[in-house]
VEXLOMAR-876297 format. One record per atom (N, C-alpha, C): residue in three letters; atom name; x negated, y, z negated. Coordinates in nm, 2 decimals. Each point is the difference from the previous one (the first is absolute). Example, Ala and Ser with C-alpha at 12.3 -4.5 7.8 and 13.67 -1.06 7.14 Angstrom:
2
> ALA; N; -1.32; -0.57; -0.78;
> ALA; CA; 0.09; 0.12; 0.00;
> ALA; C; -0.09; 0.12; 0.00;
> SER; N; 0.04; 0.11; 0.07;
> SER; CA; -0.09; 0.11; 0.00;
> SER; C; 0.08; 0.11; -0.08;
This chain:
145
> UNK; N; -0.10; -0.14; 0.02;
> UNK; CA; 0.08; 0.16; -0.04;
> UNK; C; -0.09; 0.15; 0.03;
> UNK; N; 0.05; 0.01; 0.07;
> UNK; CA; -0.09; 0.15; 0.05;
> UNK; C; 0.11; 0.11; -0.14;
> UNK; N; -0.13; 0.11; -0.02;
> UNK; CA; 0.05; 0.06; -0.11;
> UNK; C; 0.16; 0.06; 0.05;
> UNK; N; 0.04; 0.07; 0.11;
> UNK; CA; 0.07; 0.06; 0.02;
> UNK; C; 0.17; -0.14; -0.03;
> UNK; N; -0.05; -0.10; 0.07;
> UNK; CA; 0.08; -0.12; -0.10;
> UNK; C; 0.05; -0.01; -0.09;
> UNK; N; -0.08; -0.04; -0.13;
> UNK; CA; 0.01; 0.02; -0.08;
> UNK; C; 0.10; 0.11; -0.07;
> UNK; N; -0.04; 0.15; 0.00;
> UNK; CA; 0.06; 0.10; -0.02;
> UNK; C; 0.17; -0.02; 0.02;
> UNK; N; -0.01; -0.02; 0.15;
> UNK; CA; 0.18; 0.00; 0.04;
> UNK; C; 0.10; -0.11; -0.05;
> UNK; N; -0.11; -0.12; -0.04;
> UNK; CA; 0.03; -0.10; -0.10;
> UNK; C; 0.06; 0.03; -0.11;
> UNK; N; -0.14; 0.07; -0.08;
> UNK; CA; 0.08; 0.06; -0.16;
> UNK; C; 0.10; 0.06; 0.01;
> UNK; N; -0.02; 0.12; 0.13;
> UNK; CA; 0.14; 0.08; -0.04;
> UNK; C; 0.12; -0.01; -0.03;
> UNK; N; 0.02; -0.17; 0.07;
> UNK; CA; 0.14; -0.11; -0.02;
> UNK; C; 0.02; -0.10; -0.08;
> UNK; N; -0.11; 0.05; -0.12;
> UNK; CA; -0.03; -0.12; -0.11;
> UNK; C; 0.11; 0.05; -0.14;
> UNK; N; 0.09; -0.05; -0.02;
> UNK; CA; 0.04; 0.15; -0.09;
> UNK; C; -0.06; 0.01; -0.11;
> UNK; N; -0.08; -0.10; -0.08;
> UNK; CA; -0.09; 0.12; -0.11;
> UNK; C; -0.06; 0.14; 0.06;
> UNK; N; -0.03; -0.01; 0.16;
> UNK; CA; -0.11; 0.13; -0.03;
> UNK; C; 0.07; 0.09; 0.06;
> UNK; N; 0.16; -0.04; 0.09;
> UNK; CA; 0.04; 0.06; 0.10;
> UNK; C; 0.02; 0.17; -0.01;
> UNK; N; -0.03; 0.05; -0.14;
> UNK; CA; 0.00; 0.15; -0.05;
> UNK; C; -0.10; 0.07; -0.01;
> UNK; N; -0.13; -0.08; 0.00;
> UNK; CA; -0.06; 0.07; 0.04;
> UNK; C; -0.08; 0.07; 0.08;
> UNK; N; -0.08; 0.11; -0.01;
> UNK; CA; -0.06; 0.04; 0.11;
> UNK; C; -0.04; 0.02; 0.03;
> UNK; N; -0.03; 0.00; 0.19;
> UNK; CA; -0.11; -0.04; 0.11;
> UNK; C; -0.09; -0.02; -0.06;
> UNK; N; -0.08; 0.09; -0.02;
> UNK; CA; -0.18; -0.05; -0.06;
> UNK; C; -0.03; -0.09; -0.10;
> UNK; N; 0.17; 0.00; -0.12;
> UNK; CA; -0.07; -0.09; -0.07;
> UNK; C; 0.03; -0.15; 0.04;
> UNK; N; 0.09; 0.01; 0.08;
> UNK; CA; 0.00; -0.17; 0.09;
> UNK; C; -0.08; 0.00; 0.05;
> UNK; N; -0.10; 0.08; 0.09;
> UNK; CA; -0.12; 0.00; 0.06;
> UNK; C; -0.10; -0.09; -0.07;
> UNK; N; 0.01; 0.11; -0.13;
> UNK; CA; -0.11; -0.08; -0.11;
> UNK; C; 0.03; -0.17; -0.05;
> UNK; N; 0.12; 0.03; 0.00;
> UNK; CA; 0.06; -0.19; -0.03;
> UNK; C; -0.05; -0.02; 0.08;
> UNK; N; 0.05; 0.01; 0.11;
> UNK; CA; -0.11; -0.12; 0.12;
> UNK; C; -0.14; 0.03; 0.05;
> UNK; N; -0.04; 0.07; 0.01;
> UNK; CA; -0.14; 0.01; -0.02;
> UNK; C; -0.08; -0.12; -0.17;
> UNK; N; 0.07; 0.02; -0.13;
> UNK; CA; -0.06; -0.08; -0.09;
> UNK; C; 0.06; -0.12; -0.02;
> UNK; N; 0.18; -0.07; 0.10;
> UNK; CA; -0.02; -0.16; 0.01;
> UNK; C; -0.06; -0.02; 0.13;
> UNK; N; -0.08; -0.14; -0.09;
> UNK; CA; -0.05; -0.11; 0.12;
> UNK; C; 0.12; -0.09; 0.06;
> UNK; N; -0.06; -0.09; 0.07;
> UNK; CA; 0.09; -0.09; 0.11;
> UNK; C; -0.09; -0.15; -0.07;
> UNK; N; 0.13; -0.09; -0.03;
> UNK; CA; -0.04; -0.13; -0.03;
> UNK; C; 0.14; -0.05; 0.11;
> UNK; N; -0.11; -0.12; 0.07;
> UNK; CA; 0.12; -0.10; 0.04;
> UNK; C; 0.03; -0.13; -0.06;
> UNK; N; 0.09; -0.05; -0.03;
> UNK; CA; 0.06; -0.13; -0.04;
> UNK; C; 0.04; -0.10; 0.08;
> UNK; N; -0.04; -0.14; -0.03;
> UNK; CA; 0.09; -0.10; 0.09;
> UNK; C; 0.13; 0.00; -0.07;
> UNK; N; 0.10; -0.07; 0.08;
> UNK; CA; 0.14; -0.03; -0.08;
> UNK; C; -0.09; -0.15; -0.12;
> UNK; N; 0.04; 0.02; -0.14;
> UNK; CA; 0.04; -0.12; -0.09;
> UNK; C; -0.17; 0.06; -0.03;
> UNK; N; -0.09; 0.09; 0.04;
> UNK; CA; -0.11; 0.04; -0.13;
> UNK; C; 0.06; 0.08; -0.11;
> UNK; N; -0.06; -0.04; -0.11;
> UNK; CA; -0.02; 0.11; -0.11;
> UNK; C; -0.05; 0.11; -0.03;
> UNK; N; 0.07; 0.09; -0.01;
> UNK; CA; -0.05; 0.17; 0.03;
> UNK; C; -0.03; 0.02; -0.13;
> UNK; N; 0.07; -0.05; -0.11;
> UNK; CA; -0.04; -0.01; -0.14;
> UNK; C; 0.04; -0.08; -0.06;
> UNK; N; -0.06; -0.07; -0.17;
> UNK; CA; 0.06; -0.06; -0.06;
> UNK; C; 0.05; 0.06; -0.13;
> UNK; N; 0.12; -0.05; -0.07;
> UNK; CA; 0.01; 0.00; -0.15;
> UNK; C; -0.09; 0.02; -0.04;
> UNK; N; 0.00; 0.08; -0.11;
> UNK; CA; -0.12; 0.00; -0.13;
> UNK; C; -0.13; 0.05; 0.03;
> UNK; N; -0.02; 0.02; 0.10;
> UNK; CA; -0.13; 0.03; 0.09;
> UNK; C; 0.00; 0.20; 0.02;
> UNK; N; -0.14; 0.04; -0.01;
> UNK; CA; 0.00; 0.18; -0.02;
> UNK; C; 0.05; 0.04; 0.04;
> UNK; N; 0.07; 0.13; 0.06;
> UNK; CA; 0.05; 0.06; 0.08;
> UNK; C; -0.10; 0.10; -0.02;
> UNK; N; -0.02; 0.13; 0.12;
> UNK; CA; -0.03; 0.07; 0.01;
> UNK; C; -0.02; 0.04; 0.20;
> UNK; N; 0.16; -0.04; 0.05;
> UNK; CA; 0.04; 0.06; 0.08;
> UNK; C; 0.16; -0.01; 0.03;
> UNK; N; 0.01; 0.05; 0.07;
> UNK; CA; 0.20; -0.01; 0.07;
> UNK; C; 0.00; 0.00; 0.06;
> UNK; N; 0.06; -0.04; 0.13;
> UNK; CA; 0.04; -0.06; 0.10;
> UNK; C; 0.09; 0.06; 0.10;
> UNK; N; 0.05; 0.08; 0.12;
> UNK; CA; 0.09; 0.00; 0.06;
> UNK; C; 0.02; -0.07; 0.11;
> UNK; N; 0.12; -0.07; 0.04;
> UNK; CA; -0.03; -0.12; 0.14;
> UNK; C; 0.04; 0.10; 0.13;
> UNK; N; -0.09; -0.02; 0.08;
> UNK; CA; -0.02; 0.10; 0.12;
> UNK; C; 0.09; -0.11; 0.09;
> UNK; N; -0.05; -0.12; -0.01;
> UNK; CA; 0.05; -0.10; 0.13;
> UNK; C; 0.04; -0.16; -0.09;
> UNK; N; 0.07; -0.06; 0.03;
> UNK; CA; 0.06; -0.15; -0.09;
> UNK; C; 0.08; 0.05; -0.11;
> UNK; N; 0.02; -0.14; -0.06;
> UNK; CA; 0.05; 0.00; -0.12;
> UNK; C; -0.07; -0.08; -0.14;
> UNK; N; 0.06; 0.05; -0.11;
> UNK; CA; -0.11; -0.04; -0.12;
> UNK; C; 0.07; -0.05; -0.13;
> UNK; N; -0.06; -0.14; -0.09;
> UNK; CA; 0.13; -0.09; -0.05;
> UNK; C; -0.06; 0.09; -0.09;
> UNK; N; 0.08; 0.03; -0.12;
> UNK; CA; -0.05; 0.02; -0.10;
> UNK; C; 0.08; -0.10; -0.15;
> UNK; N; -0.07; -0.08; -0.06;
> UNK; CA; 0.06; -0.11; -0.04;
> UNK; C; -0.12; -0.08; -0.18;
> UNK; N; 0.09; -0.06; -0.01;
> UNK; CA; -0.05; -0.03; -0.16;
> UNK; C; 0.02; -0.15; -0.01;
> UNK; N; -0.13; -0.09; 0.03;
> UNK; CA; 0.00; -0.13; 0.04;
> UNK; C; 0.10; 0.01; 0.15;
> UNK; N; 0.12; -0.08; -0.04;
> UNK; CA; 0.03; -0.07; 0.13;
> UNK; C; 0.18; 0.10; 0.00;
> UNK; N; 0.00; 0.11; -0.07;
> UNK; CA; 0.12; 0.05; -0.03;
> UNK; C; -0.05; 0.16; 0.06;
> UNK; N; 0.09; -0.03; 0.11;
> UNK; CA; -0.02; 0.20; 0.07;
> UNK; C; 0.02; 0.08; -0.05;
> UNK; N; 0.00; 0.10; -0.04;
> UNK; CA; 0.04; 0.15; -0.06;
> UNK; C; 0.06; 0.11; 0.09;
> UNK; N; -0.13; -0.01; 0.13;
> UNK; CA; 0.03; 0.08; 0.09;
> UNK; C; -0.03; -0.08; 0.13;
> UNK; N; 0.08; 0.08; 0.15;
> UNK; CA; -0.10; -0.06; 0.13;
> UNK; C; 0.00; 0.22; 0.02;
> UNK; N; -0.10; 0.00; 0.03;
> UNK; CA; -0.01; 0.14; 0.04;
> UNK; C; -0.07; 0.01; 0.17;
> UNK; N; 0.14; 0.11; 0.04;
> UNK; CA; -0.05; 0.04; 0.16;
> UNK; C; -0.12; 0.10; 0.00;
> UNK; N; 0.00; -0.03; 0.17;
> UNK; CA; -0.09; 0.13; 0.04;
> UNK; C; 0.03; 0.13; -0.06;
> UNK; N; -0.09; 0.11; -0.03;
> UNK; CA; 0.02; 0.11; -0.08;
> UNK; C; -0.02; -0.01; -0.18;
> UNK; N; 0.05; -0.12; -0.07;
> UNK; CA; -0.04; -0.03; -0.11;
> UNK; C; -0.03; 0.01; -0.04;
> UNK; N; -0.05; 0.05; -0.18;
> UNK; CA; -0.14; -0.01; -0.05;
> UNK; C; 0.00; -0.07; -0.13;
> UNK; N; -0.12; -0.07; -0.04;
> UNK; CA; -0.01; -0.07; -0.08;
> UNK; C; -0.12; 0.00; -0.08;
> UNK; N; 0.03; -0.07; -0.11;
> UNK; CA; -0.17; 0.00; -0.09;
> UNK; C; 0.00; 0.14; -0.07;
> UNK; N; 0.07; 0.11; -0.01;
> UNK; CA; -0.01; 0.09; -0.07;
> UNK; C; 0.02; 0.02; -0.18;
> UNK; N; 0.06; -0.16; -0.02;
> UNK; CA; 0.02; 0.04; -0.17;
> UNK; C; -0.15; 0.00; -0.05;
> UNK; N; -0.13; -0.10; 0.05;
> UNK; CA; -0.11; -0.02; -0.06;
> UNK; C; -0.07; 0.18; -0.01;
> UNK; N; 0.02; 0.03; 0.13;
> UNK; CA; -0.06; 0.11; -0.01;
> UNK; C; 0.03; 0.14; -0.09;
> UNK; N; 0.11; -0.04; 0.02;
> UNK; CA; 0.08; 0.12; -0.14;
> UNK; C; -0.01; -0.04; -0.16;
> UNK; N; -0.05; -0.11; 0.00;
> UNK; CA; 0.08; -0.07; -0.14;
> UNK; C; -0.18; -0.06; -0.08;
> UNK; N; -0.03; -0.02; 0.09;
> UNK; CA; -0.19; -0.09; -0.01;
> UNK; C; 0.01; -0.15; -0.03;
> UNK; N; 0.09; -0.04; 0.02;
> UNK; CA; 0.08; -0.15; -0.05;
> UNK; C; -0.07; -0.06; 0.08;
> UNK; N; -0.01; -0.17; 0.03;
> UNK; CA; -0.02; -0.08; 0.09;
> UNK; C; 0.16; 0.02; 0.08;
> UNK; N; -0.05; -0.06; 0.13;
> UNK; CA; 0.13; 0.00; 0.11;
> UNK; C; 0.11; -0.09; -0.07;
> UNK; N; 0.16; 0.08; -0.03;
> UNK; CA; 0.10; -0.09; -0.03;
> UNK; C; 0.03; -0.17; 0.05;
> UNK; N; -0.03; 0.01; 0.14;
> UNK; CA; 0.04; -0.07; 0.09;
> UNK; C; -0.11; -0.04; 0.12;
> UNK; N; 0.01; -0.12; 0.06;
> UNK; CA; -0.03; 0.00; 0.15;
> UNK; C; 0.01; 0.05; 0.11;
> UNK; N; -0.07; 0.03; 0.09;
> UNK; CA; 0.07; 0.10; 0.12;
> UNK; C; -0.11; -0.14; 0.11;
> UNK; N; 0.10; -0.07; 0.11;
> UNK; CA; 0.00; -0.08; 0.09;
> UNK; C; 0.03; 0.07; 0.16;
> UNK; N; -0.08; -0.01; 0.08;
> UNK; CA; 0.06; 0.06; 0.12;
> UNK; C; 0.06; -0.08; 0.04;
> UNK; N; 0.18; 0.02; 0.03;
> UNK; CA; 0.06; -0.08; 0.06;
> UNK; C; -0.02; -0.01; 0.19;
> UNK; N; -0.01; 0.09; -0.01;
> UNK; CA; -0.09; -0.02; 0.19;
> UNK; C; -0.09; 0.08; 0.01;
> UNK; N; -0.08; 0.01; 0.11;
> UNK; CA; -0.11; 0.05; 0.01;
> UNK; C; 0.00; 0.21; 0.01;
> UNK; N; -0.09; 0.04; -0.09;
> UNK; CA; 0.06; 0.07; -0.07;
> UNK; C; -0.15; 0.10; 0.05;
> UNK; N; 0.06; 0.14; 0.02;
> UNK; CA; -0.12; 0.15; -0.06;
> UNK; C; 0.10; 0.05; -0.08;
> UNK; N; -0.15; -0.02; -0.11;
> UNK; CA; 0.05; 0.14; -0.08;
> UNK; C; -0.11; 0.09; -0.01;
> UNK; N; 0.07; 0.14; -0.08;
> UNK; CA; -0.11; 0.10; -0.05;
> UNK; C; -0.02; 0.02; -0.07;
> UNK; N; -0.11; -0.02; -0.12;
> UNK; CA; -0.04; -0.05; -0.12;
> UNK; C; -0.04; 0.15; -0.05;
> UNK; N; 0.04; 0.06; -0.14;
> UNK; CA; 0.01; 0.16; -0.03;
> UNK; C; -0.06; -0.05; -0.18;
> UNK; N; -0.15; 0.01; -0.01;
> UNK; CA; -0.05; -0.03; -0.09;
> UNK; C; 0.06; 0.06; -0.16;
> UNK; N; -0.03; -0.06; -0.11;
> UNK; CA; 0.06; 0.13; -0.11;
> UNK; C; -0.02; 0.15; -0.03;
> UNK; N; -0.12; 0.00; 0.03;
> UNK; CA; -0.12; 0.12; -0.05;
> UNK; C; 0.10; 0.11; 0.14;
> UNK; N; 0.02; -0.04; 0.12;
> UNK; CA; 0.05; 0.05; 0.13;
> UNK; C; 0.18; 0.02; -0.06;
> UNK; N; 0.08; -0.09; -0.04;
> UNK; CA; 0.11; 0.08; -0.02;
> UNK; C; 0.05; 0.03; -0.12;
> UNK; N; -0.12; -0.02; -0.09;
> UNK; CA; 0.05; 0.11; -0.13;
> UNK; C; -0.01; 0.15; 0.03;
> UNK; N; -0.11; -0.01; 0.08;
> UNK; CA; -0.04; 0.15; 0.05;
> UNK; C; 0.12; 0.09; 0.09;
> UNK; N; 0.09; -0.14; 0.06;
> UNK; CA; 0.15; 0.05; 0.08;
> UNK; C; 0.09; 0.08; -0.13;
> UNK; N; 0.04; -0.13; -0.10;
> UNK; CA; 0.06; -0.04; -0.10;
> UNK; C; -0.02; 0.18; -0.09;
> UNK; N; -0.10; 0.05; 0.05;
> UNK; CA; -0.06; 0.17; -0.13;
> UNK; C; 0.08; 0.10; 0.12;
> UNK; N; -0.01; -0.04; 0.09;
> UNK; CA; 0.00; 0.10; 0.07;
> UNK; C; 0.11; 0.03; 0.07;
> UNK; N; 0.09; -0.13; 0.01;
> UNK; CA; 0.13; 0.02; 0.12;
> UNK; C; 0.09; -0.05; -0.08;
> UNK; N; 0.06; 0.07; -0.11;
> UNK; CA; 0.15; -0.02; -0.07;
> UNK; C; 0.09; -0.07; 0.11;
> UNK; N; 0.02; 0.02; 0.12;
> UNK; CA; 0.13; -0.09; 0.04;
> UNK; C; -0.04; -0.13; 0.02;
> UNK; N; -0.14; -0.03; 0.03;
> UNK; CA; -0.06; -0.10; -0.01;
> UNK; C; 0.08; -0.10; -0.13;
> UNK; N; -0.05; 0.02; -0.11;
> UNK; CA; -0.02; 0.02; -0.14;
> UNK; C; 0.18; -0.06; 0.00;
> UNK; N; 0.08; 0.11; 0.04;
> UNK; CA; 0.17; 0.01; -0.03;
> UNK; C; -0.04; -0.18; 0.12;
> UNK; N; 0.04; 0.00; 0.06;
> UNK; CA; 0.01; -0.09; 0.16;
> UNK; C; -0.04; -0.12; -0.10;
> UNK; N; -0.11; -0.02; -0.03;
> UNK; CA; -0.08; -0.14; -0.06;
> UNK; C; 0.15; -0.02; -0.12;
> UNK; N; -0.02; 0.11; -0.11;
> UNK; CA; 0.10; -0.03; -0.08;
> UNK; C; 0.15; -0.05; 0.07;
> UNK; N; 0.05; 0.03; 0.04;
> UNK; CA; 0.12; -0.02; 0.09;
> UNK; C; -0.01; -0.17; 0.05;
> UNK; N; -0.10; -0.02; 0.03;
> UNK; CA; 0.02; -0.16; 0.10;
> UNK; C; -0.04; -0.06; -0.11;
> UNK; N; -0.07; 0.06; -0.11;
> UNK; CA; -0.05; -0.12; -0.09;
> UNK; C; 0.13; -0.04; -0.06;
> UNK; N; 0.10; 0.08; -0.07;
> UNK; CA; 0.10; 0.01; -0.04;
> UNK; C; 0.09; -0.11; 0.07;
> UNK; N; 0.01; 0.02; 0.13;
> UNK; CA; 0.13; -0.08; 0.14;
> UNK; C; -0.10; -0.12; -0.03;
> UNK; N; -0.08; -0.04; 0.00;
> UNK; CA; -0.06; -0.13; -0.05;
> UNK; C; 0.04; -0.10; -0.11;
> UNK; N; -0.05; 0.11; -0.11;
> UNK; CA; 0.06; -0.07; -0.13;
> UNK; C; 0.13; -0.01; -0.01;
> UNK; N; 0.10; 0.08; 0.02;
> UNK; CA; 0.15; -0.03; 0.04;
> UNK; C; 0.02; -0.08; 0.13;
> UNK; N; -0.07; -0.03; 0.08;
> UNK; CA; 0.04; -0.17; 0.08;
> UNK; C; -0.04; -0.11; -0.07;
> UNK; N; -0.09; -0.03; -0.05;
> UNK; CA; -0.11; -0.09; -0.09;
> UNK; C; 0.15; -0.03; -0.12;
> UNK; N; 0.02; 0.10; -0.10;
> UNK; CA; 0.11; 0.05; -0.09;
> UNK; C; 0.10; -0.11; 0.09;
> UNK; N; 0.06; 0.05; 0.05;
> UNK; CA; 0.15; -0.02; 0.09;
> UNK; C; -0.03; -0.16; 0.03;
> UNK; N; -0.14; -0.10; 0.07;
> UNK; CA; -0.01; -0.05; 0.04;
> UNK; C; -0.03; -0.12; -0.12;
> UNK; N; -0.04; 0.01; -0.12;
> UNK; CA; -0.04; -0.05; -0.08;
> UNK; C; 0.13; -0.01; -0.07;
> UNK; N; 0.11; 0.06; -0.03;
> UNK; CA; 0.12; -0.02; -0.02;
> UNK; C; 0.07; -0.12; 0.10;
> UNK; N; -0.01; 0.04; 0.11;
> UNK; CA; 0.08; -0.08; 0.10;
> UNK; C; -0.01; -0.17; -0.05;
> UNK; N; -0.16; -0.01; 0.02;
> UNK; CA; -0.06; -0.12; -0.07;
> UNK; C; 0.07; -0.08; -0.14;
> UNK; N; 0.04; 0.09; -0.11;
> UNK; CA; -0.03; 0.00; -0.15;
> UNK; C; 0.18; -0.07; 0.06;
> UNK; N; 0.06; 0.11; 0.06;
> UNK; CA; 0.16; -0.08; 0.02;
> UNK; C; 0.02; -0.13; 0.06;
> UNK; N; -0.10; -0.04; 0.09;
> UNK; CA; -0.01; -0.10; 0.07;
> UNK; C; 0.00; -0.14; -0.11;
> UNK; N; -0.12; 0.06; -0.08;
> UNK; CA; 0.01; -0.17; -0.10;
> UNK; C; 0.11; 0.01; -0.07;
C-alpha cells in the first residue's frame, strides 16, 4: 500500500474518520504493514501487546480457544486493549482469510489519543458498543442453558 492509499483507507475507518488530514497522514506514515495467511495466528491470548491492528484487507477471528468472540471485517481494528492498559492480550487473533494489516505501535497510538479528542471519543464509543454486544451474547447463551 502506498501512503496515499493508506490515507484514503484510514479516512474511512470509523476510529480515525474525524481526524484532520494532516493527522491521518501522520498515522498512515507511522503504520507498518504486515500480511498474514488464512489460519495464521496474529497474536495469542496471554502474550505481550505493544501494537494494535487495522484490517486493510481480509477478516480476523478473535477467539478464546474454540469460542469465537468476534469476526472482524475490513476496516475493523483490534488489539487496542493491551496498548491501553498494559496487560497481556485478552484473546487470540487469527486470520480468517489472507489479510493485509496496518500495525500501529503503542507509542504512536498514545500520541494520537493525547492530541485528538475525537479519536479518544470514537474509541470509547466503539469499546462500549463491543462490551454491550458481548453482554447481550452472554445473556443469550445463559438463557439457552
